[in-house]
N, C-alpha and C positions, 0 to 999 in steps of 0.2 A: 504494500500500500504506500503510494507516494503522497506526501503532504506538501502543499504549497501554501504560502501566505501571500495574499494580495491586498492591496488597498483598493477596494471596490466601491467607487462613488463615496469616498470619505469613510468607508467602513472597513475595518481590518477583519478579513474573513479567512478561514481555513478552507482550502479546497482539497478534498481527498480524491485522488485519481486511482481507481481500481482498474488497471489496464486489462486484465483478463476478461472481465465482464463489460469493459468499455462503458464504464459508468463514472460520473462525477458526482461527488457528494459535497454539500455545503454545510457549514455549521450554523446557517440561518435558514429558517423555513422558506422554501421557494414558492412564495405566494404569488398571486396575480400581480400585485404591485411590484414585487421584486422582478418578475418577468418583464413587465412594462419598462422598468427603469433601465434594463439592459438591452432593450430593443430586440429581444429574442422571443417575445410573446407571439403565439399563434404561428410558429414556423417562419418568422421573418428572416431567419438566418439560413434558410434552405439553400443548398448548393455551396455552403461554406464549411461543411463539416461539423456544424453544431446545430442542434435542434432542441428548443425548449418544448417539453411535452407536458408541462404542468396542467394546462387547461384541459387537454383532450384525454389524458390518461391518468389523472390523479387517483381515480378510484382503483385502477388496475395496479398502479405502482404501490399504493398504500404507504408511501413515504414521501412527504412533500419536500424532503431535502435532496432528492435525487434528480439529476438531469442526464439524459443520455448524451454521449459525446463520441460518435462513431469514429472520428479520425483523430481524436485526442488533441484538437487544436484549441480547446477552450482557453488555455492560459495565454497562448500567443495572440489569439484573437482579442482578448480583453486588455492585455498589457500593451500590445503594439498598435492596436487599431482603436479600440474603444476608449482607453484611458489616455491616449496621446493628445486629445483635444480637450482643453478646459473651457467649457462654455459658461456663460453667466447663469446665475441661479434662476433668472427669469427668462431664459432663452426659449423655453417652450411657448410661453405666451407671446413673446416677441415674434417668434416664427409664425405663429397663427395670424397675428395682426399683419405681418409683412405679406403673407400669402393672400389674405383677403384684399388688401389694398393693391397688390400687384394685379390680381385678377380684375378688380374694379377699374384700374388704370387702363388696361388694354381693351376691356369691353367698352369703356367710355370713349377711348380714342378712336375706336372703329365703329362708332355709330349706335351704341346701345345706351338707352337711359337705364341707369342702374343705381342701386343704393345698398348699404349695409342694413341688415335687419336684426334686431335682437329677439330672435324667436327660436324656440327649441326645434332642432332639425335642420334649418337652413340658415345660412349666413348672409347671402346676397339675393337680390331679385334683379332681373334684367329683362329688358324688352327692346327689340330692334326699333329704332326711331322710324316713325311714319310707316309702320308695318301693322298688318293684321295678325301677325304671328302671335301665338300664345306666349305669355310671360314665362321666364325661366326661374325656378327656385333652385338655388345653388348651394350645396354644402361644400365648403372649402377644407381641404386637408393639406396642411403644410408640413414638409419633412426636411429637416436639416441633417443630412447624412454624415456620419463619421467616415473617415477614410477606410476603404475596404467594405463598406456597407451600401455603396451607391445603388446596387441592383436589387436590394432587398424589396420583396413584395409588400405593397401597402394592403393591409387587411382592415375591413370595416365590419363591425359587429352587426348582426341581423337586427338587433334592437334599434340601432341608429338608423338603419335603412327604413324601418317602420316609421320612425319619427320624421324622416325626410318626406316620406309619402304623405303622412298625415298633414304636415305643414303645407305641402303643395296642394292638397285638397282644399284646405282652408282658404288659400290665396288664389286658387284656380291657376296653378303653375305647373309646368312640366318639370319633373324631378331631374336635376343634373348634379354632377359632381365636378369639382375642380381640384386637381392634384398639382401642387407646387412643390417641386423637389430640388433642393440644392444639393448637387452631386459633386461639389468641390470646385471644379473649374467651369461648370455650367449649371444653369437653373432651367429645368424643363417644366413647362406648364401644360397640362392637359385639361381640356374642358369637354366633358362627354356626358351623354344622357345615361340615366340609370338603366334604361332598356338596353342600350348598347353594351354597357358593362355586363349585364346579365347574359346577353347573347354570347359575348366573347369569353366570359369566365363564369360559368354556372356556379351558383352558391355551393359551398362546401363547409361542413362543420359549423353551421349556423353563422356563417360570415360570407362576405363577398370580397374579392381581391382585385388588385390592379397590378399587373406584372410590370417590372421595370428592367427586364433583361434586354440586352442590346438587340436581340432578335425581335422581340415584341415592339421595342421602340421604333425600329425600322418599319414595322407594319403600321404603327400609329402615324408615322410621317406620310404614308401613302393613302391613309384612310380619310376620305372627305367628310365622314361623320364625326371626326374627332378634331376639335380645334386645338392645335399645338403651337406653342411659342417656345423658342429657345433663347436664353440670354447667356452669352459667354462673357466671363470676367476673369481678371487676374489681379493680384495684389502687386502694385508697382513698388510699394514700400510698406513695411509693417513697423509699428512701434514695438520696441523691445520691452 
C-alpha cells in the first residue's frame, strides 16, 4: 500500500494507492461536494485515466472514501494539472458572470434584443430584432478549465434541465443552452437548443452532456444549428 500526502485545495489529505486493485482511497469522505471541487464529478475526467464514480456507484462501493483510478494517474493529474493554477476564491462566480455577459455581448452585437434575467432555470432571454421568431430562454454554463482538462465533458443534471423547460414555458421561450469554455489559449462559445443537444447526446444517468473533444468541436464548427464563436488570446505580460 503506497501512501501519498497532498495539499488538496488547502486540505492536507492522505491518498492510499492500492495498485493491485487499482483503487485510490482518501482519508476524507468522497462526497458530492468533494467530487465537484475537483472537477471529476459525473465522469468529467473521462479519457484521462481517472474517473470519479461516487455518484453512480456509491451504493455498490459501500465506501465513500474510494475512487477508482485505472491508470494510476491521480497524483500527477492533481499535483501537475489541477493544483498548478491558483484561482481566486470567487473565481466560480466571476466565471459565471463573464460567461453571461460575453454571450449577451455577441447576441446584442449581431442583432438580438437580449437581457439578463434573475429566474430559476434561465439566465438570459433573447429575440432577433424585427423578427417573428420565438424568444430564446438561455441557460449559460461557464467553464474555466485547468491545464490538461480542456476537453472534459460538460454535464448538466436532469433537474436543471427540468427547471430550464419550466422557465421557458412561463416566458413562452425556446429552451437553449450557452456553453462558454476557457480552454487556456482560446475561449469557445456554443449556443445551441436543448432539442439539438438531446439529439446529439441522448441523456444518460439522469444528466445531459456537451462533449468538448477536438473531434466533436470540428463537427460543431460545420453545424449550422449551432452558433459558435471562438476568441483567441494570449498573455503578453503577467504580473509576478
